[in-house]
ZADO-1210 file (C-alpha; in nm, 4 decimals, padded with zeros to 6 digits):
<atoms>
<atom x="00.0000" y="00.0000" z="00.0000" code="MET" pos="1"/>
<atom x="00.1193" y="00.3512" z="-00.0778" code="LYS" pos="2"/>
<atom x="-00.0120" y="00.6807" z="00.0507" code="ILE" pos="3"/>
<atom x="00.0825" y="00.9893" z="-00.1439" code="GLY" pos="4"/>
<atom x="00.3181" y="00.7742" z="-00.3503" code="GLY" pos="5"/>
<atom x="00.5080" y="00.6520" z="-00.0444" code="LYS" pos="6"/>
<atom x="00.4944" y="00.3441" z="00.1741" code="VAL" pos="7"/>
<atom x="00.3772" y="00.4808" z="00.5114" code="PRO" pos="8"/>
<atom x="00.6006" y="00.2590" z="00.7261" code="GLY" pos="9"/>
<atom x="00.5528" y="00.1835" z="01.0908" code="VAL" pos="10"/>
<atom x="00.4757" y="00.4491" z="01.3481" code="ASN" pos="11"/>
<atom x="00.7822" y="00.4464" z="01.5778" code="ARG" pos="12"/>
<atom x="00.9152" y="00.6205" z="01.8839" code="GLY" pos="13"/>
<atom x="01.1972" y="00.5869" z="02.1354" code="VAL" pos="14"/>
<atom x="01.1873" y="00.5191" z="02.5066" code="ILE" pos="15"/>
<atom x="01.4785" y="00.5455" z="02.7501" code="GLU" pos="16"/>
<atom x="01.5442" y="00.3625" z="03.0726" code="PHE" pos="17"/>
<atom x="01.8105" y="00.4813" z="03.3162" code="HIS" pos="18"/>
<atom x="01.9770" y="00.2355" z="03.5506" code="ARG" pos="19"/>
<atom x="02.1254" y="00.3319" z="03.8902" code="PRO" pos="20"/>
<atom x="02.4747" y="00.2493" z="03.7595" code="ASN" pos="21"/>
<atom x="02.4389" y="00.5200" z="03.4936" code="GLY" pos="22"/>
<atom x="02.3623" y="00.2835" z="03.2076" code="GLN" pos="23"/>
<atom x="02.0934" y="00.4071" z="02.9660" code="VAL" pos="24"/>
<atom x="01.8847" y="00.1833" z="02.7418" code="PHE" pos="25"/>
<atom x="01.7303" y="00.3485" z="02.4360" code="ARG" pos="26"/>
<atom x="01.4714" y="00.1232" z="02.2793" code="LEU" pos="27"/>
<atom x="01.2843" y="00.1713" z="01.9533" code="ALA" pos="28"/>
<atom x="00.9147" y="00.1178" z="02.0163" code="VAL" pos="29"/>
<atom x="00.6608" y="00.0742" z="01.7417" code="GLN" pos="30"/>
<atom x="00.2857" y="00.0786" z="01.7221" code="ALA" pos="31"/>
<atom x="00.1242" y="-00.2622" z="01.7310" code="ALA" pos="32"/>
<atom x="00.0188" y="-00.3989" z="01.3938" code="PRO" pos="33"/>
<atom x="-00.3456" y="-00.3723" z="01.2991" code="TYR" pos="34"/>
<atom x="-00.5562" y="-00.6194" z="01.4995" code="GLY" pos="35"/>
<atom x="-00.2754" y="-00.7344" z="01.7290" code="PHE" pos="36"/>
<atom x="-00.4410" y="-00.6342" z="02.0605" code="PRO" pos="37"/>
<atom x="-00.7622" y="-00.8085" z="01.9557" code="GLU" pos="38"/>
<atom x="-00.5656" y="-01.1188" z="01.8551" code="LYS" pos="39"/>
<atom x="-00.4001" y="-01.1298" z="02.1976" code="VAL" pos="40"/>
<atom x="-00.7372" y="-01.0898" z="02.3722" code="GLU" pos="41"/>
<atom x="-00.8881" y="-01.3645" z="02.1574" code="ARG" pos="42"/>
<atom x="-00.5996" y="-01.6083" z="02.2064" code="GLU" pos="43"/>
<atom x="-00.5429" y="-01.5284" z="02.5747" code="LEU" pos="44"/>
<atom x="-00.8962" y="-01.4737" z="02.7057" code="PRO" pos="45"/>
<atom x="-00.9881" y="-01.3701" z="03.0551" code="LEU" pos="46"/>
<atom x="-01.1267" y="-01.6561" z="03.2628" code="PRO" pos="47"/>
<atom x="-01.4993" y="-01.6748" z="03.3146" code="ASP" pos="48"/>
<atom x="-01.5965" y="-01.5627" z="03.6640" code="PRO" pos="49"/>
<atom x="-01.7410" y="-01.8264" z="03.8940" code="PRO" pos="50"/>
<atom x="-02.1181" y="-01.8471" z="03.8737" code="VAL" pos="51"/>
<atom x="-02.3644" y="-01.9300" z="04.1462" code="GLU" pos="52"/>
<atom x="-02.7395" y="-01.9311" z="04.1724" code="TYR" pos="53"/>
<atom x="-02.8931" y="-01.6051" z="04.2856" code="ALA" pos="54"/>
<atom x="-03.0774" y="-01.6510" z="04.6137" code="ARG" pos="55"/>
<atom x="-03.3341" y="-01.4540" z="04.8030" code="ASP" pos="56"/>
<atom x="-03.1442" y="-01.2940" z="05.0934" code="PRO" pos="57"/>
<atom x="-03.4228" y="-01.3681" z="05.3456" code="LYS" pos="58"/>
<atom x="-03.5486" y="-01.7142" z="05.2530" code="SER" pos="59"/>
<atom x="-03.2428" y="-01.8490" z="05.0735" code="GLY" pos="60"/>
<atom x="-03.4624" y="-01.9741" z="04.7895" code="ALA" pos="61"/>
<atom x="-03.3191" y="-01.9733" z="04.4377" code="VAL" pos="62"/>
<atom x="-03.4470" y="-01.6734" z="04.2404" code="LEU" pos="63"/>
<atom x="-03.6033" y="-01.7287" z="03.8996" code="ARG" pos="64"/>
<atom x="-03.6069" y="-01.5119" z="03.5869" code="ASP" pos="65"/>
<atom x="-03.9123" y="-01.4308" z="03.3690" code="GLU" pos="66"/>
<atom x="-03.8804" y="-01.7645" z="03.1886" code="ALA" pos="67"/>
<atom x="-03.8758" y="-01.9552" z="03.5180" code="GLY" pos="68"/>
<atom x="-03.5099" y="-02.0458" z="03.4873" code="MET" pos="69"/>
<atom x="-03.2853" y="-02.0283" z="03.7916" code="ALA" pos="70"/>
<atom x="-03.1135" y="-01.6895" z="03.7949" code="ALA" pos="71"/>
<atom x="-02.7366" y="-01.6958" z="03.8100" code="LYS" pos="72"/>
<atom x="-02.4942" y="-01.4343" z="03.9291" code="THR" pos="73"/>
<atom x="-02.1234" y="-01.3943" z="03.8622" code="GLU" pos="74"/>
<atom x="-01.8927" y="-01.3823" z="04.1625" code="ARG" pos="75"/>
<atom x="-01.6413" y="-01.1218" z="04.0459" code="ARG" pos="76"/>
<atom x="-01.5195" y="-01.0818" z="04.4032" code="SER" pos="77"/>
<atom x="-01.3813" y="-01.4384" z="04.4065" code="ASP" pos="78"/>
<atom x="-01.0107" y="-01.4027" z="04.4978" code="PRO" pos="79"/>
<atom x="-00.8899" y="-01.6866" z="04.2724" code="ARG" pos="80"/>
<atom x="-01.0770" y="-01.5443" z="03.9728" code="TRP" pos="81"/>
<atom x="-00.9462" y="-01.1936" z="04.0422" code="ARG" pos="82"/>
<atom x="-00.5889" y="-01.3231" z="04.0726" code="LYS" pos="83"/>
<atom x="-00.6102" y="-01.5227" z="03.7475" code="GLU" pos="84"/>
<atom x="-00.7739" y="-01.2288" z="03.5635" code="SER" pos="85"/>
<atom x="-00.4931" y="-00.9975" z="03.6784" code="ALA" pos="86"/>
<atom x="-00.2389" y="-01.2557" z="03.5639" code="ARG" pos="87"/>
<atom x="-00.3934" y="-01.2799" z="03.2156" code="VAL" pos="88"/>
<atom x="-00.4005" y="-00.9002" z="03.1845" code="ARG" pos="89"/>
<atom x="-00.0327" y="-00.8838" z="03.2844" code="ALA" pos="90"/>
<atom x="00.0580" y="-01.1469" z="03.0233" code="LEU" pos="91"/>
<atom x="-00.1334" y="-00.9500" z="02.7596" code="ARG" pos="92"/>
<atom x="00.0752" y="-00.6420" z="02.8450" code="VAL" pos="93"/>
<atom x="00.3921" y="-00.8541" z="02.8205" code="ILE" pos="94"/>
<atom x="00.2957" y="-00.9753" z="02.4715" code="LEU" pos="95"/>
<atom x="00.2101" y="-00.6263" z="02.3543" code="GLN" pos="96"/>
<atom x="00.5333" y="-00.4858" z="02.4982" code="ALA" pos="97"/>
<atom x="00.7225" y="-00.7590" z="02.3126" code="ARG" pos="98"/>
<atom x="00.5449" y="-00.6709" z="01.9900" code="GLU" pos="99"/>
<atom x="00.6260" y="-00.3032" z="02.0471" code="ALA" pos="100"/>
<atom x="00.9976" y="-00.3911" z="02.0553" code="LEU" pos="101"/>
<atom x="00.9887" y="-00.6193" z="01.7504" code="ARG" pos="102"/>
<atom x="01.1292" y="-00.3485" z="01.5213" code="GLY" pos="103"/>
<atom x="01.4298" y="-00.2741" z="01.7443" code="ASP" pos="104"/>
<atom x="01.7253" y="-00.4696" z="01.6034" code="PRO" pos="105"/>
<atom x="01.9100" y="-00.4432" z="01.9358" code="SER" pos="106"/>
<atom x="01.6399" y="-00.6422" z="02.1184" code="VAL" pos="107"/>
<atom x="01.6235" y="-01.0188" z="02.0882" code="GLN" pos="108"/>
<atom x="01.4111" y="-01.2638" z="02.2833" code="PHE" pos="109"/>
<atom x="01.4981" y="-01.6314" z="02.3038" code="GLU" pos="110"/>
<atom x="01.1272" y="-01.7073" z="02.3382" code="ALA" pos="111"/>
<atom x="01.0786" y="-01.5871" z="01.9787" code="ASP" pos="112"/>
<atom x="01.2698" y="-01.8935" z="01.8592" code="GLU" pos="113"/>
<atom x="01.0132" y="-02.1196" z="02.0263" code="HIS" pos="114"/>
<atom x="00.7028" y="-01.9066" z="01.9710" code="ALA" pos="115"/>
<atom x="00.5462" y="-02.1407" z="01.7154" code="GLY" pos="116"/>
<atom x="00.6025" y="-02.4415" z="01.9400" code="LYS" pos="117"/>
<atom x="00.4692" y="-02.2907" z="02.2628" code="LEU" pos="118"/>
<atom x="00.1137" y="-02.2087" z="02.3604" code="ALA" pos="119"/>
<atom x="00.0633" y="-01.8322" z="02.3734" code="LEU" pos="120"/>
<atom x="00.0506" y="-01.8270" z="02.7528" code="ARG" pos="121"/>
<atom x="00.3761" y="-02.0231" z="02.7826" code="ALA" pos="122"/>
<atom x="00.5372" y="-01.7891" z="02.5298" code="CYS" pos="123"/>
<atom x="00.4187" y="-01.4844" z="02.7283" code="ALA" pos="124"/>
<atom x="00.5559" y="-01.6352" z="03.0507" code="GLU" pos="125"/>
<atom x="00.8922" y="-01.7025" z="02.8819" code="ALA" pos="126"/>
<atom x="00.9065" y="-01.3420" z="02.7558" code="ILE" pos="127"/>
<atom x="00.8131" y="-01.2182" z="03.1028" code="GLU" pos="128"/>
<atom x="01.1045" y="-01.4161" z="03.2495" code="LYS" pos="129"/>
<atom x="01.3414" y="-01.2692" z="02.9905" code="GLU" pos="130"/>
<atom x="01.2278" y="-00.9157" z="03.0775" code="PHE" pos="131"/>
<atom x="01.2823" y="-00.9923" z="03.4482" code="ALA" pos="132"/>
<atom x="01.6219" y="-01.1534" z="03.3855" code="ASP" pos="133"/>
<atom x="01.7261" y="-00.8418" z="03.1920" code="ALA" pos="134"/>
<atom x="01.6343" y="-00.6273" z="03.4930" code="GLY" pos="135"/>
<atom x="01.3142" y="-00.4698" z="03.3616" code="PHE" pos="136"/>
<atom x="01.0567" y="-00.3814" z="03.6254" code="SER" pos="137"/>
<atom x="00.6827" y="-00.4167" z="03.5837" code="ASP" pos="138"/>
<atom x="00.6604" y="-00.0379" z="03.5519" code="LEU" pos="139"/>
<atom x="00.9166" y="-00.0334" z="03.2700" code="GLU" pos="140"/>
<atom x="00.7268" y="-00.3025" z="03.0812" code="ILE" pos="141"/>
<atom x="00.4085" y="-00.1006" z="03.1268" code="ILE" pos="142"/>
<atom x="00.5947" y="00.2088" z="03.0000" code="ALA" pos="143"/>
<atom x="00.6863" y="00.0188" z="02.6803" code="ILE" pos="144"/>
<atom x="00.3238" y="-00.0901" z="02.6431" code="PHE" pos="145"/>
<atom x="00.2012" y="00.2672" z="02.7032" code="ASN" pos="146"/>
<atom x="00.4440" y="00.4123" z="02.4466" code="LYS" pos="147"/>
<atom x="00.3157" y="00.1646" z="02.1864" code="SER" pos="148"/>
<atom x="-00.0424" y="00.2480" z="02.2813" code="TYR" pos="149"/>
<atom x="00.0368" y="00.6197" z="02.2474" code="GLU" pos="150"/>
<atom x="00.1800" y="00.5567" z="01.8995" code="LEU" pos="151"/>
<atom x="-00.1318" y="00.3574" z="01.8050" code="ASN" pos="152"/>
<atom x="-00.3590" y="00.6351" z="01.9321" code="ARG" pos="153"/>
<atom x="-00.1691" y="00.8950" z="01.7314" code="GLY" pos="154"/>
<atom x="-00.2003" y="00.6831" z="01.4192" code="ALA" pos="155"/>
<atom x="-00.5708" y="00.6260" z="01.4858" code="GLN" pos="156"/>
<atom x="-00.6302" y="00.9992" z="01.5342" code="GLN" pos="157"/>
<atom x="-00.4655" y="01.0722" z="01.1989" code="ARG" pos="158"/>
<atom x="-00.6822" y="00.8075" z="01.0316" code="VAL" pos="159"/>
<atom x="-00.9952" y="00.9506" z="01.1961" code="ASP" pos="160"/>
<atom x="-00.9041" y="01.3041" z="01.0839" code="GLU" pos="161"/>
<atom x="-00.8427" y="01.1870" z="00.7282" code="ALA" pos="162"/>
<atom x="-01.1671" y="00.9886" z="00.7278" code="ALA" pos="163"/>
<atom x="-01.3706" y="01.2949" z="00.8301" code="GLU" pos="164"/>
<atom x="-01.2965" y="01.4710" z="00.5023" code="GLY" pos="165"/>
<atom x="-01.2686" y="01.1640" z="00.2812" code="PHE" pos="166"/>
<atom x="-01.5099" y="01.2013" z="-00.0110" code="LEU" pos="167"/>
<atom x="-01.7179" y="01.4492" z="00.1878" code="SER" pos="168"/>
<atom x="-01.7024" y="01.7138" z="-00.0842" code="GLU" pos="169"/>
<atom x="-01.6476" y="01.7080" z="-00.4561" code="THR" pos="170"/>
<atom x="-01.3167" y="01.8803" z="-00.5198" code="PRO" pos="171"/>
<atom x="-01.3404" y="02.2037" z="-00.7135" code="ALA" pos="172"/>
<atom x="-01.1577" y="02.2418" z="-01.0409" code="GLU" pos="173"/>
<atom x="-00.8502" y="02.4677" z="-01.0263" code="PRO" pos="174"/>
<atom x="-01.0090" y="02.7278" z="-01.2551" code="ASP" pos="175"/>
<atom x="-01.3375" y="02.7216" z="-01.0652" code="GLY" pos="176"/>
<atom x="-01.5292" y="02.5511" z="-01.3457" code="GLY" pos="177"/>
<atom x="-01.7267" y="02.2331" z="-01.3196" code="SER" pos="178"/>
<atom x="-01.5678" y="01.9163" z="-01.4556" code="PRO" pos="179"/>
<atom x="-01.8943" y="01.8301" z="-01.6340" code="SER" pos="180"/>
<atom x="-01.9206" y="02.1631" z="-01.8181" code="GLU" pos="181"/>
<atom x="-01.6544" y="02.2081" z="-02.0878" code="PRO" pos="182"/>
<atom x="-01.5510" y="02.5660" z="-02.1584" code="GLU" pos="183"/>
<atom x="-01.6644" y="02.7106" z="-02.4850" code="GLU" pos="184"/>
<atom x="-01.3946" y="02.8304" z="-02.7182" code="ALA" pos="185"/>
<atom x="-01.3610" y="03.2079" z="-02.7244" code="GLY" pos="186"/>
<atom x="-01.5763" y="03.2763" z="-02.4178" code="SER" pos="187"/>
<atom x="-01.4460" y="03.4958" z="-02.1350" code="THR" pos="188"/>
</atoms>
C-alpha cells in the first residue's frame, strides 16, 4: 500500500530507561500492527468468573427469571478469579510490549525462537522471564506498552481526521469551473 506515492512505514518512537549504575537503554518502540491487541485478547482470554445461583437474601430460595429459569450471578469478588484475571491481563501487556519492541534490532528474545512451538501463555511467561532476567521492572514493561499504545492512538487519530474529510465534498476544479461543463472556445 502507498499513501501519497510513499509506503507509510511503521509508526515508531523511542523510550529510555536509566539504571542506577548510569547505564541508559534506548529502545525503539513501534505501534502494534493492525488487529494485534484483539488477537491477543482472543488467544489469551480472561477466565470466566465463577457463577452461582442467585438466592433470596431472606429465605435463601433460588431466584427465577421471567422464563422460570434459575437466575445466576457472577462472583467477580472471588479471589482466585481476580488473581487469574490480573495474571492474564499482565501477560497481555507482556505480549504487547514484546510486539512493540519487535522493530528494534538491538532487542532479541529467546522465546521468539520457540514461539510457534509454545502455547501463547507459555510464550508470554517465557518473555516475562526474559524481561525480568534483563532487569526490567513491571513499571518499565508497562511504560513500553504505554508508548506503543500512544503511537497507536496517534495513528488512529490521523486516520480519523483523514476519514472525516474523505469524499465528503467534490473537489473544485482549479479554474473554478465544473468538470462536467466544458468551456466554450472564445468565451471569457
